[in-house]
PyMOL Python script that loads the backbone (N, CA, C, O; Angstrom):
from pymol import cmd

cmd.read_pdbstr("""\
ATOM      1  N   MET A   1     -20.653  -8.959 -32.044  1.00  0.00           N
ATOM      2  CA  MET A   1     -20.126  -7.994 -31.103  1.00  0.00           C
ATOM      3  C   MET A   1     -19.326  -6.961 -31.887  1.00  0.00           C
ATOM      4  O   MET A   1     -18.530  -7.309 -32.759  1.00  0.00           O
ATOM      5  N   SER A   2     -19.546  -5.694 -31.569  1.00  0.00           N
ATOM      6  CA  SER A   2     -18.852  -4.635 -32.287  1.00  0.00           C
ATOM      7  C   SER A   2     -17.396  -4.558 -31.831  1.00  0.00           C
ATOM      8  O   SER A   2     -17.036  -5.031 -30.753  1.00  0.00           O
ATOM      9  N   THR A   3     -16.581  -3.955 -32.671  1.00  0.00           N
ATOM     10  CA  THR A   3     -15.166  -3.793 -32.356  1.00  0.00           C
ATOM     11  C   THR A   3     -14.985  -2.916 -31.119  1.00  0.00           C
ATOM     12  O   THR A   3     -14.111  -3.166 -30.289  1.00  0.00           O
ATOM     13  N   ARG A   4     -15.804  -1.908 -31.009  1.00  0.00           N
ATOM     14  CA  ARG A   4     -15.711  -0.998 -29.865  1.00  0.00           C
ATOM     15  C   ARG A   4     -16.055  -1.720 -28.564  1.00  0.00           C
ATOM     16  O   ARG A   4     -15.383  -1.536 -27.549  1.00  0.00           O
ATOM     17  N   ARG A   5     -17.077  -2.519 -28.600  1.00  0.00           N
ATOM     18  CA  ARG A   5     -17.477  -3.264 -27.396  1.00  0.00           C
ATOM     19  C   ARG A   5     -16.410  -4.295 -27.031  1.00  0.00           C
ATOM     20  O   ARG A   5     -16.119  -4.482 -25.849  1.00  0.00           O
ATOM     21  N   ALA A   6     -15.834  -4.953 -28.004  1.00  0.00           N
ATOM     22  CA  ALA A   6     -14.774  -5.929 -27.746  1.00  0.00           C
ATOM     23  C   ALA A   6     -13.552  -5.239 -27.130  1.00  0.00           C
ATOM     24  O   ALA A   6     -12.912  -5.794 -26.236  1.00  0.00           O
ATOM     25  N   SER A   7     -13.231  -4.051 -27.598  1.00  0.00           N
ATOM     26  CA  SER A   7     -12.102  -3.299 -27.044  1.00  0.00           C
ATOM     27  C   SER A   7     -12.362  -2.929 -25.591  1.00  0.00           C
ATOM     28  O   SER A   7     -11.463  -3.017 -24.754  1.00  0.00           O
ATOM     29  N   ARG A   8     -13.584  -2.519 -25.291  1.00  0.00           N
ATOM     30  CA  ARG A   8     -13.934  -2.184 -23.909  1.00  0.00           C
ATOM     31  C   ARG A   8     -13.828  -3.407 -23.007  1.00  0.00           C
ATOM     32  O   ARG A   8     -13.326  -3.318 -21.887  1.00  0.00           O
ATOM     33  N   MET A   9     -14.294  -4.533 -23.492  1.00  0.00           N
ATOM     34  CA  MET A   9     -14.247  -5.761 -22.691  1.00  0.00           C
ATOM     35  C   MET A   9     -12.799  -6.157 -22.418  1.00  0.00           C
ATOM     36  O   MET A   9     -12.480  -6.591 -21.311  1.00  0.00           O
ATOM     37  N   ARG A  10     -11.923  -6.013 -23.403  1.00  0.00           N
ATOM     38  CA  ARG A  10     -10.503  -6.315 -23.206  1.00  0.00           C
ATOM     39  C   ARG A  10      -9.894  -5.348 -22.190  1.00  0.00           C
ATOM     40  O   ARG A  10      -9.093  -5.755 -21.349  1.00  0.00           O
ATOM     41  N   LEU A  11     -10.264  -4.091 -22.264  1.00  0.00           N
ATOM     42  CA  LEU A  11      -9.763  -3.097 -21.333  1.00  0.00           C
ATOM     43  C   LEU A  11     -10.206  -3.423 -19.907  1.00  0.00           C
ATOM     44  O   LEU A  11      -9.396  -3.380 -18.981  1.00  0.00           O
ATOM     45  N   VAL A  12     -11.471  -3.744 -19.729  1.00  0.00           N
ATOM     46  CA  VAL A  12     -11.987  -4.089 -18.406  1.00  0.00           C
ATOM     47  C   VAL A  12     -11.298  -5.349 -17.882  1.00  0.00           C
ATOM     48  O   VAL A  12     -10.937  -5.415 -16.707  1.00  0.00           O
ATOM     49  N   ALA A  13     -11.118  -6.334 -18.737  1.00  0.00           N
ATOM     50  CA  ALA A  13     -10.442  -7.568 -18.330  1.00  0.00           C
ATOM     51  C   ALA A  13      -8.992  -7.284 -17.935  1.00  0.00           C
ATOM     52  O   ALA A  13      -8.492  -7.859 -16.968  1.00  0.00           O
ATOM     53  N   GLY A  14      -8.323  -6.417 -18.664  1.00  0.00           N
ATOM     54  CA  GLY A  14      -6.944  -6.060 -18.341  1.00  0.00           C
ATOM     55  C   GLY A  14      -6.840  -5.333 -17.005  1.00  0.00           C
ATOM     56  O   GLY A  14      -5.937  -5.607 -16.215  1.00  0.00           O
ATOM     57  N   ILE A  15      -7.753  -4.417 -16.755  1.00  0.00           N
ATOM     58  CA  ILE A  15      -7.754  -3.699 -15.476  1.00  0.00           C
ATOM     59  C   ILE A  15      -8.014  -4.661 -14.331  1.00  0.00           C
ATOM     60  O   ILE A  15      -7.366  -4.576 -13.288  1.00  0.00           O
ATOM     61  N   ALA A  16      -8.961  -5.579 -14.517  1.00  0.00           N
ATOM     62  CA  ALA A  16      -9.260  -6.565 -13.478  1.00  0.00           C
ATOM     63  C   ALA A  16      -8.040  -7.442 -13.204  1.00  0.00           C
ATOM     64  O   ALA A  16      -7.751  -7.759 -12.050  1.00  0.00           O
ATOM     65  N   LEU A  17      -7.333  -7.830 -14.244  1.00  0.00           N
ATOM     66  CA  LEU A  17      -6.140  -8.653 -14.082  1.00  0.00           C
ATOM     67  C   LEU A  17      -5.059  -7.903 -13.303  1.00  0.00           C
ATOM     68  O   LEU A  17      -4.408  -8.489 -12.439  1.00  0.00           O
ATOM     69  N   LEU A  18      -4.862  -6.627 -13.592  1.00  0.00           N
ATOM     70  CA  LEU A  18      -3.882  -5.827 -12.860  1.00  0.00           C
ATOM     71  C   LEU A  18      -4.268  -5.677 -11.391  1.00  0.00           C
ATOM     72  O   LEU A  18      -3.406  -5.712 -10.513  1.00  0.00           O
ATOM     73  N   ALA A  19      -5.546  -5.512 -11.128  1.00  0.00           N
ATOM     74  CA  ALA A  19      -6.005  -5.388  -9.746  1.00  0.00           C
ATOM     75  C   ALA A  19      -5.746  -6.667  -8.968  1.00  0.00           C
ATOM     76  O   ALA A  19      -5.304  -6.622  -7.820  1.00  0.00           O
ATOM     77  N   VAL A  20      -6.021  -7.806  -9.587  1.00  0.00           N
ATOM     78  CA  VAL A  20      -5.782  -9.089  -8.926  1.00  0.00           C
ATOM     79  C   VAL A  20      -4.285  -9.297  -8.709  1.00  0.00           C
ATOM     80  O   VAL A  20      -3.867  -9.734  -7.636  1.00  0.00           O
ATOM     81  N   ALA A  21      -3.490  -8.992  -9.706  1.00  0.00           N
ATOM     82  CA  ALA A  21      -2.038  -9.159  -9.579  1.00  0.00           C
ATOM     83  C   ALA A  21      -1.483  -8.250  -8.492  1.00  0.00           C
ATOM     84  O   ALA A  21      -0.601  -8.660  -7.738  1.00  0.00           O
ATOM     85  N   GLY A  22      -1.978  -7.039  -8.401  1.00  0.00           N
ATOM     86  CA  GLY A  22      -1.521  -6.119  -7.369  1.00  0.00           C
ATOM     87  C   GLY A  22      -1.906  -6.579  -5.974  1.00  0.00           C
ATOM     88  O   GLY A  22      -1.145  -6.392  -5.025  1.00  0.00           O
ATOM     89  N   ALA A  23      -3.070  -7.174  -5.843  1.00  0.00           N
ATOM     90  CA  ALA A  23      -3.514  -7.658  -4.536  1.00  0.00           C
ATOM     91  C   ALA A  23      -2.708  -8.867  -4.086  1.00  0.00           C
ATOM     92  O   ALA A  23      -2.529  -9.086  -2.888  1.00  0.00           O
ATOM     93  N   CYS A  24      -2.224  -9.649  -5.037  1.00  0.00           N
ATOM     94  CA  CYS A  24      -1.475 -10.861  -4.710  1.00  0.00           C
ATOM     95  C   CYS A  24       0.015 -10.601  -4.511  1.00  0.00           C
ATOM     96  O   CYS A  24       0.724 -11.435  -3.948  1.00  0.00           O
ATOM     97  N   ALA A  25       0.483  -9.460  -4.967  1.00  0.00           N
ATOM     98  CA  ALA A  25       1.918  -9.189  -4.900  1.00  0.00           C
ATOM     99  C   ALA A  25       2.354  -8.937  -3.463  1.00  0.00           C
ATOM    100  O   ALA A  25       1.649  -8.284  -2.693  1.00  0.00           O
ATOM    101  N   GLY A  26       3.491  -9.447  -3.121  1.00  0.00           N
ATOM    102  CA  GLY A  26       4.058  -9.244  -1.798  1.00  0.00           C
ATOM    103  C   GLY A  26       4.935  -8.014  -1.782  1.00  0.00           C
ATOM    104  O   GLY A  26       4.893  -7.209  -2.712  1.00  0.00           O
ATOM    105  N   PRO A  27       5.744  -7.853  -0.716  1.00  0.00           N
ATOM    106  CA  PRO A  27       6.591  -6.675  -0.613  1.00  0.00           C
ATOM    107  C   PRO A  27       7.535  -6.489  -1.782  1.00  0.00           C
ATOM    108  O   PRO A  27       7.889  -5.352  -2.095  1.00  0.00           O
ATOM    109  N   GLY A  28       7.955  -7.549  -2.435  1.00  0.00           N
ATOM    110  CA  GLY A  28       8.872  -7.409  -3.554  1.00  0.00           C
ATOM    111  C   GLY A  28       8.174  -7.281  -4.878  1.00  0.00           C
ATOM    112  O   GLY A  28       8.831  -7.052  -5.894  1.00  0.00           O
ATOM    113  N   GLY A  29       6.849  -7.421  -4.908  1.00  0.00           N
ATOM    114  CA  GLY A  29       6.091  -7.404  -6.146  1.00  0.00           C
ATOM    115  C   GLY A  29       5.699  -6.002  -6.548  1.00  0.00           C
ATOM    116  O   GLY A  29       6.534  -5.100  -6.611  1.00  0.00           O
ATOM    117  N   MET A  30       4.421  -5.831  -6.819  1.00  0.00           N
ATOM    118  CA  MET A  30       3.934  -4.547  -7.288  1.00  0.00           C
ATOM    119  C   MET A  30       3.829  -3.541  -6.158  1.00  0.00           C
ATOM    120  O   MET A  30       3.379  -2.416  -6.379  1.00  0.00           O
ATOM    121  N   GLY A  31       4.228  -3.911  -4.972  1.00  0.00           N
ATOM    122  CA  GLY A  31       4.251  -2.940  -3.897  1.00  0.00           C
ATOM    123  C   GLY A  31       3.368  -3.314  -2.732  1.00  0.00           C
ATOM    124  O   GLY A  31       2.153  -3.125  -2.780  1.00  0.00           O
ATOM    125  N   GLY A  32       3.942  -3.817  -1.736  1.00  0.00           N
ATOM    126  CA  GLY A  32       3.263  -4.087  -0.492  1.00  0.00           C
ATOM    127  C   GLY A  32       4.262  -3.772   0.597  1.00  0.00           C
ATOM    128  O   GLY A  32       5.464  -3.956   0.403  1.00  0.00           O
ATOM    129  N   ALA A  33       3.806  -3.315   1.708  1.00  0.00           N
ATOM    130  CA  ALA A  33       4.706  -3.006   2.805  1.00  0.00           C
ATOM    131  C   ALA A  33       4.145  -3.635   4.066  1.00  0.00           C
ATOM    132  O   ALA A  33       2.929  -3.714   4.239  1.00  0.00           O
ATOM    133  N   ASP A  34       5.013  -4.073   4.931  1.00  0.00           N
ATOM    134  CA  ASP A  34       4.605  -4.662   6.190  1.00  0.00           C
ATOM    135  C   ASP A  34       4.945  -3.714   7.326  1.00  0.00           C
ATOM    136  O   ASP A  34       6.097  -3.316   7.499  1.00  0.00           O
ATOM    137  N   ALA A  35       3.921  -3.356   8.099  1.00  0.00           N
ATOM    138  CA  ALA A  35       4.129  -2.494   9.254  1.00  0.00           C
ATOM    139  C   ALA A  35       4.451  -3.358  10.463  1.00  0.00           C
ATOM    140  O   ALA A  35       3.908  -4.452  10.620  1.00  0.00           O
ATOM    141  N   THR A  36       5.333  -2.864  11.309  1.00  0.00           N
ATOM    142  CA  THR A  36       5.638  -3.535  12.569  1.00  0.00           C
ATOM    143  C   THR A  36       5.267  -2.587  13.692  1.00  0.00           C
ATOM    144  O   THR A  36       5.405  -1.371  13.561  1.00  0.00           O
ATOM    145  N   GLY A  37       4.800  -3.142  14.787  1.00  0.00           N
ATOM    146  CA  GLY A  37       4.433  -2.315  15.924  1.00  0.00           C
ATOM    147  C   GLY A  37       3.345  -2.961  16.752  1.00  0.00           C
ATOM    148  O   GLY A  37       3.149  -4.175  16.714  1.00  0.00           O
ATOM    149  N   ASP A  38       2.635  -2.120  17.507  1.00  0.00           N
ATOM    150  CA  ASP A  38       1.558  -2.608  18.362  1.00  0.00           C
ATOM    151  C   ASP A  38       0.368  -1.663  18.258  1.00  0.00           C
ATOM    152  O   ASP A  38       0.263  -0.895  17.301  1.00  0.00           O
ATOM    153  N   GLU A  39      -0.530  -1.717  19.240  1.00  0.00           N
ATOM    154  CA  GLU A  39      -1.744  -0.897  19.170  1.00  0.00           C
ATOM    155  C   GLU A  39      -1.475   0.600  19.332  1.00  0.00           C
ATOM    156  O   GLU A  39      -2.355   1.417  19.060  1.00  0.00           O
ATOM    157  N   ARG A  40      -0.275   0.964  19.771  1.00  0.00           N
ATOM    158  CA  ARG A  40       0.085   2.379  19.926  1.00  0.00           C
ATOM    159  C   ARG A  40       0.672   2.969  18.658  1.00  0.00           C
ATOM    160  O   ARG A  40       0.615   4.184  18.465  1.00  0.00           O
ATOM    161  N   GLY A  41       1.238   2.136  17.783  1.00  0.00           N
ATOM    162  CA  GLY A  41       1.849   2.638  16.560  1.00  0.00           C
ATOM    163  C   GLY A  41       2.932   1.714  16.081  1.00  0.00           C
ATOM    164  O   GLY A  41       3.014   0.566  16.519  1.00  0.00           O
ATOM    165  N   GLY A  42       3.769   2.199  15.183  1.00  0.00           N
ATOM    166  CA  GLY A  42       4.834   1.360  14.664  1.00  0.00           C
ATOM    167  C   GLY A  42       5.616   2.040  13.570  1.00  0.00           C
ATOM    168  O   GLY A  42       5.655   3.266  13.467  1.00  0.00           O
ATOM    169  N   LYS A  43       6.241   1.207  12.751  1.00  0.00           N
ATOM    170  CA  LYS A  43       7.072   1.683  11.648  1.00  0.00           C
ATOM    171  C   LYS A  43       6.780   0.859  10.411  1.00  0.00           C
ATOM    172  O   LYS A  43       6.357  -0.295  10.492  1.00  0.00           O
ATOM    173  N   VAL A  44       7.015   1.472   9.272  1.00  0.00           N
ATOM    174  CA  VAL A  44       6.832   0.794   7.994  1.00  0.00           C
ATOM    175  C   VAL A  44       7.954   1.249   7.060  1.00  0.00           C
ATOM    176  O   VAL A  44       8.295   2.431   7.032  1.00  0.00           O
ATOM    177  N   PRO A  45       8.533   0.309   6.289  1.00  0.00           N
ATOM    178  CA  PRO A  45       9.571   0.702   5.338  1.00  0.00           C
ATOM    179  C   PRO A  45       8.989   1.620   4.260  1.00  0.00           C
ATOM    180  O   PRO A  45       7.819   1.510   3.894  1.00  0.00           O
ATOM    181  N   TYR A  46       9.821   2.511   3.771  1.00  0.00           N
ATOM    182  CA  TYR A  46       9.391   3.475   2.770  1.00  0.00           C
ATOM    183  C   TYR A  46      10.407   3.549   1.644  1.00  0.00           C
ATOM    184  O   TYR A  46      11.610   3.634   1.889  1.00  0.00           O
ATOM    185  N   ALA A  47       9.928   3.516   0.421  1.00  0.00           N
ATOM    186  CA  ALA A  47      10.780   3.686  -0.753  1.00  0.00           C
ATOM    187  C   ALA A  47      10.247   4.882  -1.548  1.00  0.00           C
ATOM    188  O   ALA A  47       9.047   5.156  -1.540  1.00  0.00           O
ATOM    189  N   GLU A  48      11.128   5.573  -2.215  1.00  0.00           N
ATOM    190  CA  GLU A  48      10.754   6.739  -3.006  1.00  0.00           C
ATOM    191  C   GLU A  48       9.602   6.407  -3.949  1.00  0.00           C
ATOM    192  O   GLU A  48       9.676   5.435  -4.701  1.00  0.00           O
ATOM    193  N   GLY A  49       8.555   7.196  -3.914  1.00  0.00           N
ATOM    194  CA  GLY A  49       7.404   6.993  -4.789  1.00  0.00           C
ATOM    195  C   GLY A  49       6.415   5.965  -4.270  1.00  0.00           C
ATOM    196  O   GLY A  49       5.442   5.658  -4.959  1.00  0.00           O
ATOM    197  N   LYS A  50       6.627   5.434  -3.099  1.00  0.00           N
ATOM    198  CA  LYS A  50       5.756   4.392  -2.551  1.00  0.00           C
ATOM    199  C   LYS A  50       4.981   4.869  -1.321  1.00  0.00           C
ATOM    200  O   LYS A  50       4.589   4.051  -0.489  1.00  0.00           O
ATOM    201  N   MET A  51       4.756   6.166  -1.195  1.00  0.00           N
ATOM    202  CA  MET A  51       4.034   6.700  -0.041  1.00  0.00           C
ATOM    203  C   MET A  51       2.634   6.094   0.096  1.00  0.00           C
ATOM    204  O   MET A  51       2.248   5.751   1.213  1.00  0.00           O
ATOM    205  N   PRO A  52       1.853   5.944  -0.981  1.00  0.00           N
ATOM    206  CA  PRO A  52       0.521   5.339  -0.821  1.00  0.00           C
ATOM    207  C   PRO A  52       0.580   3.913  -0.258  1.00  0.00           C
ATOM    208  O   PRO A  52      -0.284   3.517   0.525  1.00  0.00           O
ATOM    209  N   VAL A  53       1.590   3.152  -0.655  1.00  0.00           N
ATOM    210  CA  VAL A  53       1.741   1.783  -0.163  1.00  0.00           C
ATOM    211  C   VAL A  53       2.063   1.792   1.327  1.00  0.00           C
ATOM    212  O   VAL A  53       1.497   1.015   2.096  1.00  0.00           O
ATOM    213  N   ALA A  54       2.968   2.669   1.727  1.00  0.00           N
ATOM    214  CA  ALA A  54       3.342   2.766   3.139  1.00  0.00           C
ATOM    215  C   ALA A  54       2.168   3.245   3.986  1.00  0.00           C
ATOM    216  O   ALA A  54       1.934   2.717   5.073  1.00  0.00           O
ATOM    217  N   MET A  55       1.433   4.234   3.502  1.00  0.00           N
ATOM    218  CA  MET A  55       0.274   4.727   4.239  1.00  0.00           C
ATOM    219  C   MET A  55      -0.796   3.653   4.372  1.00  0.00           C
ATOM    220  O   MET A  55      -1.418   3.520   5.426  1.00  0.00           O
ATOM    221  N   ASN A  56      -1.010   2.897   3.322  1.00  0.00           N
ATOM    222  CA  ASN A  56      -1.990   1.813   3.372  1.00  0.00           C
ATOM    223  C   ASN A  56      -1.594   0.786   4.425  1.00  0.00           C
ATOM    224  O   ASN A  56      -2.444   0.305   5.174  1.00  0.00           O
ATOM    225  N   ALA A  57      -0.313   0.449   4.487  1.00  0.00           N
ATOM    226  CA  ALA A  57       0.162  -0.523   5.475  1.00  0.00           C
ATOM    227  C   ALA A  57      -0.045   0.001   6.891  1.00  0.00           C
ATOM    228  O   ALA A  57      -0.450  -0.750   7.778  1.00  0.00           O
ATOM    229  N   ALA A  58       0.229   1.285   7.107  1.00  0.00           N
ATOM    230  CA  ALA A  58       0.042   1.882   8.430  1.00  0.00           C
ATOM    231  C   ALA A  58      -1.445   1.914   8.795  1.00  0.00           C
ATOM    232  O   ALA A  58      -1.815   1.603   9.927  1.00  0.00           O
ATOM    233  N   GLN A  59      -2.290   2.289   7.840  1.00  0.00           N
ATOM    234  CA  GLN A  59      -3.734   2.334   8.105  1.00  0.00           C
ATOM    235  C   GLN A  59      -4.290   0.941   8.402  1.00  0.00           C
ATOM    236  O   GLN A  59      -5.127   0.778   9.290  1.00  0.00           O
ATOM    237  N   MET A  60      -3.828  -0.049   7.666  1.00  0.00           N
ATOM    238  CA  MET A  60      -4.291  -1.415   7.902  1.00  0.00           C
ATOM    239  C   MET A  60      -3.836  -1.905   9.273  1.00  0.00           C
ATOM    240  O   MET A  60      -4.592  -2.573   9.979  1.00  0.00           O
ATOM    241  N   HIS A  61      -2.607  -1.576   9.649  1.00  0.00           N
ATOM    242  CA  HIS A  61      -2.085  -1.976  10.955  1.00  0.00           C
ATOM    243  C   HIS A  61      -2.946  -1.387  12.072  1.00  0.00           C
ATOM    244  O   HIS A  61      -3.389  -2.114  12.961  1.00  0.00           O
ATOM    245  N   CYS A  62      -3.182  -0.088  12.032  1.00  0.00           N
ATOM    246  CA  CYS A  62      -3.967   0.568  13.080  1.00  0.00           C
ATOM    247  C   CYS A  62      -5.438   0.159  13.019  1.00  0.00           C
ATOM    248  O   CYS A  62      -6.118   0.114  14.044  1.00  0.00           O
ATOM    249  N   GLY A  63      -5.917  -0.133  11.831  1.00  0.00           N
ATOM    250  CA  GLY A  63      -7.301  -0.565  11.671  1.00  0.00           C
ATOM    251  C   GLY A  63      -7.614  -1.839  12.438  1.00  0.00           C
ATOM    252  O   GLY A  63      -8.755  -2.059  12.844  1.00  0.00           O
ATOM    253  N   LYS A  64      -6.606  -2.677  12.637  1.00  0.00           N
ATOM    254  CA  LYS A  64      -6.808  -3.913  13.417  1.00  0.00           C
ATOM    255  C   LYS A  64      -7.194  -3.596  14.852  1.00  0.00           C
ATOM    256  O   LYS A  64      -7.768  -4.440  15.540  1.00  0.00           O
ATOM    257  N   PHE A  65      -6.886  -2.393  15.310  1.00  0.00           N
ATOM    258  CA  PHE A  65      -7.166  -1.976  16.681  1.00  0.00           C
ATOM    259  C   PHE A  65      -8.288  -0.937  16.735  1.00  0.00           C
ATOM    260  O   PHE A  65      -8.524  -0.321  17.774  1.00  0.00           O
ATOM    261  N   GLY A  66      -8.975  -0.751  15.610  1.00  0.00           N
ATOM    262  CA  GLY A  66     -10.064   0.221  15.556  1.00  0.00           C
ATOM    263  C   GLY A  66      -9.582   1.657  15.588  1.00  0.00           C
ATOM    264  O   GLY A  66     -10.307   2.548  16.031  1.00  0.00           O
ATOM    265  N   LYS A  67      -8.368   1.887  15.124  1.00  0.00           N
ATOM    266  CA  LYS A  67      -7.773   3.224  15.148  1.00  0.00           C
ATOM    267  C   LYS A  67      -7.308   3.622  13.746  1.00  0.00           C
ATOM    268  O   LYS A  67      -7.332   2.818  12.814  1.00  0.00           O
ATOM    269  N   LYS A  68      -6.887   4.873  13.621  1.00  0.00           N
ATOM    270  CA  LYS A  68      -6.341   5.390  12.365  1.00  0.00           C
ATOM    271  C   LYS A  68      -4.895   5.786  12.571  1.00  0.00           C
ATOM    272  O   LYS A  68      -4.508   6.226  13.654  1.00  0.00           O
ATOM    273  N   ALA A  69      -4.093   5.629  11.522  1.00  0.00           N
ATOM    274  CA  ALA A  69      -2.669   5.949  11.596  1.00  0.00           C
ATOM    275  C   ALA A  69      -2.429   7.430  11.363  1.00  0.00           C
ATOM    276  O   ALA A  69      -3.082   8.064  10.533  1.00  0.00           O
ATOM    277  N   GLN A  70      -1.479   7.965  12.113  1.00  0.00           N
ATOM    278  CA  GLN A  70      -1.020   9.331  11.908  1.00  0.00           C
ATOM    279  C   GLN A  70       0.501   9.307  11.840  1.00  0.00           C
ATOM    280  O   GLN A  70       1.163   8.829  12.760  1.00  0.00           O
ATOM    281  N   ILE A  71       1.050   9.825  10.746  1.00  0.00           N
ATOM    282  CA  ILE A  71       2.497   9.852  10.537  1.00  0.00           C
ATOM    283  C   ILE A  71       3.146  10.786  11.561  1.00  0.00           C
ATOM    284  O   ILE A  71       2.707  11.919  11.752  1.00  0.00           O
ATOM    285  N   THR A  72       4.190  10.293  12.209  1.00  0.00           N
ATOM    286  CA  THR A  72       4.908  11.103  13.191  1.00  0.00           C
ATOM    287  C   THR A  72       6.369  11.291  12.822  1.00  0.00           C
ATOM    288  O   THR A  72       7.035  12.175  13.362  1.00  0.00           O
ATOM    289  N   GLN A  73       6.878  10.469  11.905  1.00  0.00           N
ATOM    290  CA  GLN A  73       8.302  10.547  11.548  1.00  0.00           C
ATOM    291  C   GLN A  73       8.493  10.017  10.130  1.00  0.00           C
ATOM    292  O   GLN A  73       7.853   9.046   9.727  1.00  0.00           O
ATOM    293  N   MET A  74       9.375  10.661   9.385  1.00  0.00           N
ATOM    294  CA  MET A  74       9.736  10.184   8.049  1.00  0.00           C
ATOM    295  C   MET A  74      11.245  10.247   7.881  1.00  0.00           C
ATOM    296  O   MET A  74      11.862  11.291   8.096  1.00  0.00           O
ATOM    297  N   VAL A  75      11.825   9.135   7.499  1.00  0.00           N
ATOM    298  CA  VAL A  75      13.248   9.076   7.172  1.00  0.00           C
ATOM    299  C   VAL A  75      13.319   8.892   5.657  1.00  0.00           C
ATOM    300  O   VAL A  75      12.757   7.929   5.135  1.00  0.00           O
ATOM    301  N   PRO A  76      13.991   9.786   4.944  1.00  0.00           N
ATOM    302  CA  PRO A  76      14.057   9.693   3.488  1.00  0.00           C
ATOM    303  C   PRO A  76      14.615   8.342   3.012  1.00  0.00           C
ATOM    304  O   PRO A  76      15.400   7.693   3.703  1.00  0.00           O
ATOM    305  N   ALA A  77      14.188   7.954   1.830  1.00  0.00           N
ATOM    306  CA  ALA A  77      14.649   6.686   1.248  1.00  0.00           C
ATOM    307  C   ALA A  77      16.164   6.651   1.145  1.00  0.00           C
ATOM    308  O   ALA A  77      16.769   5.590   1.294  1.00  0.00           O
ATOM    309  N   SER A  78      16.784   7.796   0.892  1.00  0.00           N
ATOM    310  CA  SER A  78      18.241   7.846   0.768  1.00  0.00           C
ATOM    311  C   SER A  78      18.954   7.587   2.096  1.00  0.00           C
ATOM    312  O   SER A  78      20.157   7.328   2.118  1.00  0.00           O
ATOM    313  N   GLN A  79      18.206   7.657   3.209  1.00  0.00           N
ATOM    314  CA  GLN A  79      18.792   7.430   4.529  1.00  0.00           C
ATOM    315  C   GLN A  79      18.189   6.206   5.220  1.00  0.00           C
ATOM    316  O   GLN A  79      18.230   6.102   6.446  1.00  0.00           O
ATOM    317  N   GLY A  80      17.647   5.305   4.459  1.00  0.00           N
ATOM    318  CA  GLY A  80      17.088   4.075   5.029  1.00  0.00           C
ATOM    319  C   GLY A  80      15.617   3.874   4.785  1.00  0.00           C
ATOM    320  O   GLY A  80      15.134   2.742   4.802  1.00  0.00           O
ATOM    321  N   GLY A  81      14.896   4.948   4.560  1.00  0.00           N
ATOM    322  CA  GLY A  81      13.494   4.875   4.200  1.00  0.00           C
ATOM    323  C   GLY A  81      12.585   4.217   5.223  1.00  0.00           C
ATOM    324  O   GLY A  81      12.337   3.013   5.161  1.00  0.00           O
ATOM    325  N   GLN A  82      12.095   5.002   6.154  1.00  0.00           N
ATOM    326  CA  GLN A  82      11.213   4.456   7.178  1.00  0.00           C
ATOM    327  C   GLN A  82      10.205   5.522   7.599  1.00  0.00           C
ATOM    328  O   GLN A  82      10.537   6.704   7.691  1.00  0.00           O
ATOM    329  N   ILE A  83       8.976   5.092   7.851  1.00  0.00           N
ATOM    330  CA  ILE A  83       7.930   5.987   8.331  1.00  0.00           C
ATOM    331  C   ILE A  83       7.485   5.504   9.691  1.00  0.00           C
ATOM    332  O   ILE A  83       7.145   4.334   9.865  1.00  0.00           O
ATOM    333  N   GLY A  84       7.489   6.415  10.663  1.00  0.00           N
ATOM    334  CA  GLY A  84       6.959   6.118  11.986  1.00  0.00           C
ATOM    335  C   GLY A  84       5.545   6.642  12.088  1.00  0.00           C
ATOM    336  O   GLY A  84       5.246   7.713  11.561  1.00  0.00           O
ATOM    337  N   PHE A  85       4.666   5.909  12.755  1.00  0.00           N
ATOM    338  CA  PHE A  85       3.283   6.339  12.883  1.00  0.00           C
ATOM    339  C   PHE A  85       2.718   5.974  14.249  1.00  0.00           C
ATOM    340  O   PHE A  85       3.201   5.060  14.918  1.00  0.00           O
ATOM    341  N   GLU A  86       1.691   6.704  14.641  1.00  0.00           N
ATOM    342  CA  GLU A  86       0.945   6.416  15.859  1.00  0.00           C
ATOM    343  C   GLU A  86      -0.462   6.005  15.474  1.00  0.00           C
ATOM    344  O   GLU A  86      -1.022   6.505  14.498  1.00  0.00           O
ATOM    345  N   CYS A  87      -1.034   5.082  16.252  1.00  0.00           N
ATOM    346  CA  CYS A  87      -2.422   4.684  16.061  1.00  0.00           C
ATOM    347  C   CYS A  87      -3.272   5.509  17.019  1.00  0.00           C
ATOM    348  O   CYS A  87      -3.081   5.444  18.233  1.00  0.00           O
ATOM    349  N   ARG A  88      -4.211   6.285  16.474  1.00  0.00           N
ATOM    350  CA  ARG A  88      -5.059   7.147  17.316  1.00  0.00           C
ATOM    351  C   ARG A  88      -6.511   6.887  17.047  1.00  0.00           C
ATOM    352  O   ARG A  88      -7.374   7.516  17.660  1.00  0.00           O
TER     353      ARG A  88
END
""", "prot")
cmd.dss("prot")
cmd.show_as("cartoon", "prot")
cmd.util.cbc("prot")
cmd.orient("prot")
């Protein structure tokens, strides 16, 4: 096996390991957020730089009802950090 191919295999293995670790991490780990609410919408905690995590949580919440999340309110992280959303 060439050195270049071995390096690629290590890189792919490392990326796969990070993906698995990220999927297993909870709210305190690599970033997961739990949305609360019902089929009409809800809220999700928000931390600076974690908008994709919060949006994913809102989309997953609304997806359970066959809907998509739409952000309706944002409270900055410095003031408690919360995103309000509606399921439409």
